[in-house]
mmCIF file of the N, C-alpha and C atoms, coordinates in Angstrom:
data_MODEL
# 
_entry.id   MODEL 
# 
loop_
_atom_site.group_PDB 
_atom_site.id 
_atom_site.type_symbol 
_atom_site.label_atom_id 
_atom_site.label_alt_id 
_atom_site.label_comp_id 
_atom_site.label_asym_id 
_atom_site.label_entity_id 
_atom_site.label_seq_id 
_atom_site.pdbx_PDB_ins_code 
_atom_site.Cartn_x 
_atom_site.Cartn_y 
_atom_site.Cartn_z 
_atom_site.occupancy 
_atom_site.B_iso_or_equiv 
_atom_site.pdbx_formal_charge 
_atom_site.auth_seq_id 
_atom_site.auth_comp_id 
_atom_site.auth_asym_id 
_atom_site.auth_atom_id 
_atom_site.pdbx_PDB_model_num 
ATOM 1   N N  . MET A 1 1  ? 38.763 -3.182 -28.468 1.00 0.00 ? 1  MET A N  1 
ATOM 2   C CA . MET A 1 1  ? 36.642 -3.884 -28.375 1.00 0.00 ? 1  MET A CA 1 
ATOM 3   C C  . MET A 1 1  ? 36.290 -3.635 -27.738 1.00 0.00 ? 1  MET A C  1 
ATOM 4   N N  . ILE A 1 2  ? 35.513 -3.029 -27.899 1.00 0.00 ? 2  ILE A N  1 
ATOM 5   C CA . ILE A 1 2  ? 34.426 -2.328 -26.356 1.00 0.00 ? 2  ILE A CA 1 
ATOM 6   C C  . ILE A 1 2  ? 32.856 -3.310 -26.512 1.00 0.00 ? 2  ILE A C  1 
ATOM 7   N N  . GLU A 1 3  ? 32.980 -3.845 -24.783 1.00 0.00 ? 3  GLU A N  1 
ATOM 8   C CA . GLU A 1 3  ? 31.721 -4.548 -24.738 1.00 0.00 ? 3  GLU A CA 1 
ATOM 9   C C  . GLU A 1 3  ? 30.526 -3.573 -24.281 1.00 0.00 ? 3  GLU A C  1 
ATOM 10  N N  . ILE A 1 4  ? 29.265 -4.006 -24.349 1.00 0.00 ? 4  ILE A N  1 
ATOM 11  C CA . ILE A 1 4  ? 28.436 -3.515 -23.590 1.00 0.00 ? 4  ILE A CA 1 
ATOM 12  C C  . ILE A 1 4  ? 26.720 -4.249 -23.418 1.00 0.00 ? 4  ILE A C  1 
ATOM 13  N N  . TRP A 1 5  ? 27.252 -3.792 -22.120 1.00 0.00 ? 5  TRP A N  1 
ATOM 14  C CA . TRP A 1 5  ? 26.708 -4.651 -20.902 1.00 0.00 ? 5  TRP A CA 1 
ATOM 15  C C  . TRP A 1 5  ? 25.049 -4.375 -20.285 1.00 0.00 ? 5  TRP A C  1 
ATOM 16  N N  . ILE A 1 6  ? 23.814 -4.871 -20.626 1.00 0.00 ? 6  ILE A N  1 
ATOM 17  C CA . ILE A 1 6  ? 22.373 -4.199 -20.168 1.00 0.00 ? 6  ILE A CA 1 
ATOM 18  C C  . ILE A 1 6  ? 22.558 -5.146 -19.751 1.00 0.00 ? 6  ILE A C  1 
ATOM 19  N N  . ASN A 1 7  ? 22.077 -4.365 -17.531 1.00 0.00 ? 7  ASN A N  1 
ATOM 20  C CA . ASN A 1 7  ? 21.236 -5.542 -16.736 1.00 0.00 ? 7  ASN A CA 1 
ATOM 21  C C  . ASN A 1 7  ? 21.965 -6.777 -16.377 1.00 0.00 ? 7  ASN A C  1 
ATOM 22  N N  . GLY A 1 8  ? 23.541 -6.150 -16.075 1.00 0.00 ? 8  GLY A N  1 
ATOM 23  C CA . GLY A 1 8  ? 24.168 -7.611 -15.818 1.00 0.00 ? 8  GLY A CA 1 
ATOM 24  C C  . GLY A 1 8  ? 24.708 -8.306 -17.146 1.00 0.00 ? 8  GLY A C  1 
ATOM 25  N N  . ARG A 1 9  ? 24.165 -8.431 -18.251 1.00 0.00 ? 9  ARG A N  1 
ATOM 26  C CA . ARG A 1 9  ? 24.308 -9.465 -19.625 1.00 0.00 ? 9  ARG A CA 1 
ATOM 27  C C  . ARG A 1 9  ? 24.605 -8.893 -20.314 1.00 0.00 ? 9  ARG A C  1 
ATOM 28  N N  . LEU A 1 10 ? 25.613 -9.180 -21.097 1.00 0.00 ? 10 LEU A N  1 
ATOM 29  C CA . LEU A 1 10 ? 26.466 -9.077 -22.664 1.00 0.00 ? 10 LEU A CA 1 
ATOM 30  C C  . LEU A 1 10 ? 25.961 -8.784 -24.067 1.00 0.00 ? 10 LEU A C  1 
ATOM 31  N N  . LEU A 1 11 ? 26.011 -7.443 -24.070 1.00 0.00 ? 11 LEU A N  1 
ATOM 32  C CA . LEU A 1 11 ? 24.822 -7.742 -25.056 1.00 0.00 ? 11 LEU A CA 1 
ATOM 33  C C  . LEU A 1 11 ? 25.192 -8.218 -25.785 1.00 0.00 ? 11 LEU A C  1 
ATOM 34  N N  . CYS A 1 12 ? 26.641 -7.130 -26.713 1.00 0.00 ? 12 CYS A N  1 
ATOM 35  C CA . CYS A 1 12 ? 27.607 -7.566 -27.640 1.00 0.00 ? 12 CYS A CA 1 
ATOM 36  C C  . CYS A 1 12 ? 28.661 -7.119 -27.383 1.00 0.00 ? 12 CYS A C  1 
ATOM 37  N N  . GLU A 1 13 ? 29.955 -7.236 -27.851 1.00 0.00 ? 13 GLU A N  1 
ATOM 38  C CA . GLU A 1 13 ? 31.622 -7.506 -28.435 1.00 0.00 ? 13 GLU A CA 1 
ATOM 39  C C  . GLU A 1 13 ? 31.545 -6.937 -29.840 1.00 0.00 ? 13 GLU A C  1 
ATOM 40  N N  . ILE A 1 14 ? 32.137 -5.483 -29.890 1.00 0.00 ? 14 ILE A N  1 
ATOM 41  C CA . ILE A 1 14 ? 32.583 -4.538 -31.521 1.00 0.00 ? 14 ILE A CA 1 
ATOM 42  C C  . ILE A 1 14 ? 33.979 -4.063 -31.460 1.00 0.00 ? 14 ILE A C  1 
ATOM 43  N N  . GLU A 1 15 ? 33.994 -3.972 -32.360 1.00 0.00 ? 15 GLU A N  1 
ATOM 44  C CA . GLU A 1 15 ? 35.496 -3.813 -32.532 1.00 0.00 ? 15 GLU A CA 1 
ATOM 45  C C  . GLU A 1 15 ? 35.135 -1.702 -33.069 1.00 0.00 ? 15 GLU A C  1 
ATOM 46  N N  . GLU A 1 16 ? 36.493 -1.051 -31.849 1.00 0.00 ? 16 GLU A N  1 
ATOM 47  C CA . GLU A 1 16 ? 35.631 0.050  -32.203 1.00 0.00 ? 16 GLU A CA 1 
ATOM 48  C C  . GLU A 1 16 ? 36.673 1.147  -33.319 1.00 0.00 ? 16 GLU A C  1 
ATOM 49  N N  . ASN A 1 17 ? 37.392 -0.002 -33.919 1.00 0.00 ? 17 ASN A N  1 
ATOM 50  C CA . ASN A 1 17 ? 37.818 0.708  -35.284 1.00 0.00 ? 17 ASN A CA 1 
ATOM 51  C C  . ASN A 1 17 ? 37.026 1.025  -36.595 1.00 0.00 ? 17 ASN A C  1 
ATOM 52  N N  . ASN A 1 18 ? 36.006 0.847  -36.312 1.00 0.00 ? 18 ASN A N  1 
ATOM 53  C CA . ASN A 1 18 ? 35.154 0.999  -37.518 1.00 0.00 ? 18 ASN A CA 1 
ATOM 54  C C  . ASN A 1 18 ? 34.427 2.111  -37.384 1.00 0.00 ? 18 ASN A C  1 
ATOM 55  N N  . ASP A 1 19 ? 34.273 3.747  -38.003 1.00 0.00 ? 19 ASP A N  1 
ATOM 56  C CA . ASP A 1 19 ? 33.117 4.661  -37.778 1.00 0.00 ? 19 ASP A CA 1 
ATOM 57  C C  . ASP A 1 19 ? 31.934 4.157  -38.150 1.00 0.00 ? 19 ASP A C  1 
ATOM 58  N N  . THR A 1 20 ? 31.286 2.692  -38.525 1.00 0.00 ? 20 THR A N  1 
ATOM 59  C CA . THR A 1 20 ? 30.199 2.546  -38.591 1.00 0.00 ? 20 THR A CA 1 
ATOM 60  C C  . THR A 1 20 ? 29.455 2.206  -37.104 1.00 0.00 ? 20 THR A C  1 
ATOM 61  N N  . ASN A 1 21 ? 30.760 1.144  -36.752 1.00 0.00 ? 21 ASN A N  1 
ATOM 62  C CA . ASN A 1 21 ? 30.386 1.005  -35.100 1.00 0.00 ? 21 ASN A CA 1 
ATOM 63  C C  . ASN A 1 21 ? 30.695 2.148  -33.919 1.00 0.00 ? 21 ASN A C  1 
ATOM 64  N N  . ARG A 1 22 ? 31.361 3.096  -34.495 1.00 0.00 ? 22 ARG A N  1 
ATOM 65  C CA . ARG A 1 22 ? 31.803 4.326  -33.422 1.00 0.00 ? 22 ARG A CA 1 
ATOM 66  C C  . ARG A 1 22 ? 30.789 4.800  -33.323 1.00 0.00 ? 22 ARG A C  1 
ATOM 67  N N  . GLU A 1 23 ? 29.622 4.434  -34.946 1.00 0.00 ? 23 GLU A N  1 
ATOM 68  C CA . GLU A 1 23 ? 28.383 5.653  -35.221 1.00 0.00 ? 23 GLU A CA 1 
ATOM 69  C C  . GLU A 1 23 ? 27.260 5.507  -34.202 1.00 0.00 ? 23 GLU A C  1 
ATOM 70  N N  . ALA A 1 24 ? 27.707 3.876  -34.665 1.00 0.00 ? 24 ALA A N  1 
ATOM 71  C CA . ALA A 1 24 ? 25.766 3.291  -34.117 1.00 0.00 ? 24 ALA A CA 1 
ATOM 72  C C  . ALA A 1 24 ? 25.897 3.116  -32.367 1.00 0.00 ? 24 ALA A C  1 
ATOM 73  N N  . ILE A 1 25 ? 27.818 3.279  -31.597 1.00 0.00 ? 25 ILE A N  1 
ATOM 74  C CA . ILE A 1 25 ? 28.078 3.110  -29.971 1.00 0.00 ? 25 ILE A CA 1 
ATOM 75  C C  . ILE A 1 25 ? 27.407 4.708  -29.488 1.00 0.00 ? 25 ILE A C  1 
ATOM 76  N N  . GLU A 1 26 ? 27.517 5.443  -30.707 1.00 0.00 ? 26 GLU A N  1 
ATOM 77  C CA . GLU A 1 26 ? 26.752 7.149  -30.009 1.00 0.00 ? 26 GLU A CA 1 
ATOM 78  C C  . GLU A 1 26 ? 25.582 6.952  -30.130 1.00 0.00 ? 26 GLU A C  1 
ATOM 79  N N  . ASP A 1 27 ? 25.297 6.905  -30.920 1.00 0.00 ? 27 ASP A N  1 
ATOM 80  C CA . ASP A 1 27 ? 23.072 6.592  -31.514 1.00 0.00 ? 27 ASP A CA 1 
ATOM 81  C C  . ASP A 1 27 ? 22.759 5.427  -30.224 1.00 0.00 ? 27 ASP A C  1 
ATOM 82  N N  . LEU A 1 28 ? 23.465 4.613  -29.085 1.00 0.00 ? 28 LEU A N  1 
ATOM 83  C CA . LEU A 1 28 ? 23.225 4.154  -28.787 1.00 0.00 ? 28 LEU A CA 1 
ATOM 84  C C  . LEU A 1 28 ? 23.269 4.558  -27.028 1.00 0.00 ? 28 LEU A C  1 
ATOM 85  N N  . GLU A 1 29 ? 24.134 5.313  -27.064 1.00 0.00 ? 29 GLU A N  1 
ATOM 86  C CA . GLU A 1 29 ? 24.454 6.254  -25.984 1.00 0.00 ? 29 GLU A CA 1 
ATOM 87  C C  . GLU A 1 29 ? 23.181 7.027  -25.961 1.00 0.00 ? 29 GLU A C  1 
ATOM 88  N N  . ARG A 1 30 ? 22.947 7.702  -26.709 1.00 0.00 ? 30 ARG A N  1 
ATOM 89  C CA . ARG A 1 30 ? 22.204 8.824  -26.730 1.00 0.00 ? 30 ARG A CA 1 
ATOM 90  C C  . ARG A 1 30 ? 21.239 8.206  -26.626 1.00 0.00 ? 30 ARG A C  1 
ATOM 91  N N  . ILE A 1 31 ? 20.540 7.391  -27.232 1.00 0.00 ? 31 ILE A N  1 
ATOM 92  C CA . ILE A 1 31 ? 19.402 6.739  -26.746 1.00 0.00 ? 31 ILE A CA 1 
ATOM 93  C C  . ILE A 1 31 ? 18.953 6.720  -25.600 1.00 0.00 ? 31 ILE A C  1 
ATOM 94  N N  . VAL A 1 32 ? 19.986 6.302  -25.025 1.00 0.00 ? 32 VAL A N  1 
ATOM 95  C CA . VAL A 1 32 ? 19.898 5.335  -23.390 1.00 0.00 ? 32 VAL A CA 1 
ATOM 96  C C  . VAL A 1 32 ? 19.773 6.814  -22.611 1.00 0.00 ? 32 VAL A C  1 
ATOM 97  N N  . ARG A 1 33 ? 20.669 7.927  -22.920 1.00 0.00 ? 33 ARG A N  1 
ATOM 98  C CA . ARG A 1 33 ? 20.393 9.262  -22.132 1.00 0.00 ? 33 ARG A CA 1 
ATOM 99  C C  . ARG A 1 33 ? 19.362 10.227 -22.560 1.00 0.00 ? 33 ARG A C  1 
ATOM 100 N N  . LYS A 1 34 ? 18.305 9.385  -23.189 1.00 0.00 ? 34 LYS A N  1 
ATOM 101 C CA . LYS A 1 34 ? 17.134 10.336 -23.653 1.00 0.00 ? 34 LYS A CA 1 
ATOM 102 C C  . LYS A 1 34 ? 16.161 9.390  -22.920 1.00 0.00 ? 34 LYS A C  1 
ATOM 103 N N  . ALA A 1 35 ? 16.706 8.341  -22.730 1.00 0.00 ? 35 ALA A N  1 
ATOM 104 C CA . ALA A 1 35 ? 15.443 7.378  -21.233 1.00 0.00 ? 35 ALA A CA 1 
ATOM 105 C C  . ALA A 1 35 ? 15.275 6.993  -19.874 1.00 0.00 ? 35 ALA A C  1 
ATOM 106 N N  . GLY A 1 36 ? 16.744 8.267  -20.323 1.00 0.00 ? 36 GLY A N  1 
ATOM 107 C CA . GLY A 1 36 ? 16.861 8.544  -18.319 1.00 0.00 ? 36 GLY A CA 1 
ATOM 108 C C  . GLY A 1 36 ? 18.012 7.356  -17.615 1.00 0.00 ? 36 GLY A C  1 
ATOM 109 N N  . TYR A 1 37 ? 18.503 6.815  -18.354 1.00 0.00 ? 37 TYR A N  1 
ATOM 110 C CA . TYR A 1 37 ? 19.861 5.994  -17.718 1.00 0.00 ? 37 TYR A CA 1 
ATOM 111 C C  . TYR A 1 37 ? 20.580 7.022  -17.984 1.00 0.00 ? 37 TYR A C  1 
ATOM 112 N N  . ALA A 1 38 ? 21.759 5.789  -16.776 1.00 0.00 ? 38 ALA A N  1 
ATOM 113 C CA . ALA A 1 38 ? 22.823 6.560  -16.877 1.00 0.00 ? 38 ALA A CA 1 
ATOM 114 C C  . ALA A 1 38 ? 24.361 5.242  -17.688 1.00 0.00 ? 38 ALA A C  1 
ATOM 115 N N  . ILE A 1 39 ? 24.828 5.891  -17.992 1.00 0.00 ? 39 ILE A N  1 
ATOM 116 C CA . ILE A 1 39 ? 25.557 4.959  -18.959 1.00 0.00 ? 39 ILE A CA 1 
ATOM 117 C C  . ILE A 1 39 ? 27.714 4.652  -17.688 1.00 0.00 ? 39 ILE A C  1 
ATOM 118 N N  . GLN A 1 40 ? 27.941 3.701  -17.494 1.00 0.00 ? 40 GLN A N  1 
ATOM 119 C CA . GLN A 1 40 ? 29.026 3.606  -16.501 1.00 0.00 ? 40 GLN A CA 1 
ATOM 120 C C  . GLN A 1 40 ? 29.792 2.799  -17.559 1.00 0.00 ? 40 GLN A C  1 
ATOM 121 N N  . GLU A 1 41 ? 31.589 3.733  -17.370 1.00 0.00 ? 41 GLU A N  1 
ATOM 122 C CA . GLU A 1 41 ? 31.851 2.733  -18.787 1.00 0.00 ? 41 GLU A CA 1 
ATOM 123 C C  . GLU A 1 41 ? 33.332 2.791  -17.870 1.00 0.00 ? 41 GLU A C  1 
ATOM 124 N N  . LYS A 1 42 ? 34.044 1.874  -18.032 1.00 0.00 ? 42 LYS A N  1 
ATOM 125 C CA . LYS A 1 42 ? 35.740 1.450  -17.359 1.00 0.00 ? 42 LYS A CA 1 
ATOM 126 C C  . LYS A 1 42 ? 36.272 0.493  -18.641 1.00 0.00 ? 42 LYS A C  1 
ATOM 127 N N  . GLN A 1 43 ? 37.596 -0.202 -17.942 1.00 0.00 ? 43 GLN A N  1 
ATOM 128 C CA . GLN A 1 43 ? 38.058 -0.629 -19.154 1.00 0.00 ? 43 GLN A CA 1 
ATOM 129 C C  . GLN A 1 43 ? 38.883 -1.570 -17.850 1.00 0.00 ? 43 GLN A C  1 
ATOM 130 N N  . GLU A 1 44 ? 39.248 -2.880 -18.970 1.00 0.00 ? 44 GLU A N  1 
ATOM 131 C CA . GLU A 1 44 ? 39.531 -3.937 -17.946 1.00 0.00 ? 44 GLU A CA 1 
ATOM 132 C C  . GLU A 1 44 ? 40.287 -4.990 -19.254 1.00 0.00 ? 44 GLU A C  1 
ATOM 133 N N  . ASP A 1 45 ? 41.404 -5.035 -19.041 1.00 0.00 ? 45 ASP A N  1 
ATOM 134 C CA . ASP A 1 45 ? 42.035 -6.660 -19.982 1.00 0.00 ? 45 ASP A CA 1 
ATOM 135 C C  . ASP A 1 45 ? 42.153 -5.350 -21.142 1.00 0.00 ? 45 ASP A C  1 
ATOM 136 N N  . ASN A 1 46 ? 41.855 -4.759 -21.098 1.00 0.00 ? 46 ASN A N  1 
ATOM 137 C CA . ASN A 1 46 ? 42.082 -3.828 -23.024 1.00 0.00 ? 46 ASN A CA 1 
ATOM 138 C C  . ASN A 1 46 ? 40.580 -3.595 -23.847 1.00 0.00 ? 46 ASN A C  1 
ATOM 139 N N  . LYS A 1 47 ? 39.818 -3.551 -22.541 1.00 0.00 ? 47 LYS A N  1 
ATOM 140 C CA . LYS A 1 47 ? 38.098 -3.368 -23.726 1.00 0.00 ? 47 LYS A CA 1 
ATOM 141 C C  . LYS A 1 47 ? 38.244 -2.467 -22.802 1.00 0.00 ? 47 LYS A C  1 
ATOM 142 N N  . ILE A 1 48 ? 36.858 -2.074 -23.488 1.00 0.00 ? 48 ILE A N  1 
ATOM 143 C CA . ILE A 1 48 ? 36.264 -0.854 -23.228 1.00 0.00 ? 48 ILE A CA 1 
ATOM 144 C C  . ILE A 1 48 ? 34.885 -1.613 -22.370 1.00 0.00 ? 48 ILE A C  1 
ATOM 145 N N  . ILE A 1 49 ? 34.318 -1.273 -21.152 1.00 0.00 ? 49 ILE A N  1 
ATOM 146 C CA . ILE A 1 49 ? 33.408 -2.274 -21.106 1.00 0.00 ? 49 ILE A CA 1 
ATOM 147 C C  . ILE A 1 49 ? 32.424 -0.717 -20.915 1.00 0.00 ? 49 ILE A C  1 
ATOM 148 N N  . LYS A 1 50 ? 31.065 -0.894 -20.978 1.00 0.00 ? 50 LYS A N  1 
ATOM 149 C CA . LYS A 1 50 ? 30.058 -0.103 -21.094 1.00 0.00 ? 50 LYS A CA 1 
ATOM 150 C C  . LYS A 1 50 ? 28.781 -0.530 -20.228 1.00 0.00 ? 50 LYS A C  1 
ATOM 151 N N  . MET A 1 51 ? 28.415 -0.632 -19.188 1.00 0.00 ? 51 MET A N  1 
ATOM 152 C CA . MET A 1 51 ? 27.555 -0.821 -18.644 1.00 0.00 ? 51 MET A CA 1 
ATOM 153 C C  . MET A 1 51 ? 25.867 0.007  -18.584 1.00 0.00 ? 51 MET A C  1 
ATOM 154 N N  . ILE A 1 52 ? 25.167 -0.237 -19.029 1.00 0.00 ? 52 ILE A N  1 
ATOM 155 C CA . ILE A 1 52 ? 23.646 0.392  -19.002 1.00 0.00 ? 52 ILE A CA 1 
ATOM 156 C C  . ILE A 1 52 ? 22.910 -0.370 -17.951 1.00 0.00 ? 52 ILE A C  1 
# 
């Protein structure tokens, strides 16, 4: 399970086991980095948390 947070607010929770979801996450990360923002990643309670 992956949680994506933007500005301290939960945007969504998605399963990583799907190729489409994995591609969407990679696209989001690419867009965020291109916009000049950083992505912090941490793991807790069997979840990967990505904070923008």
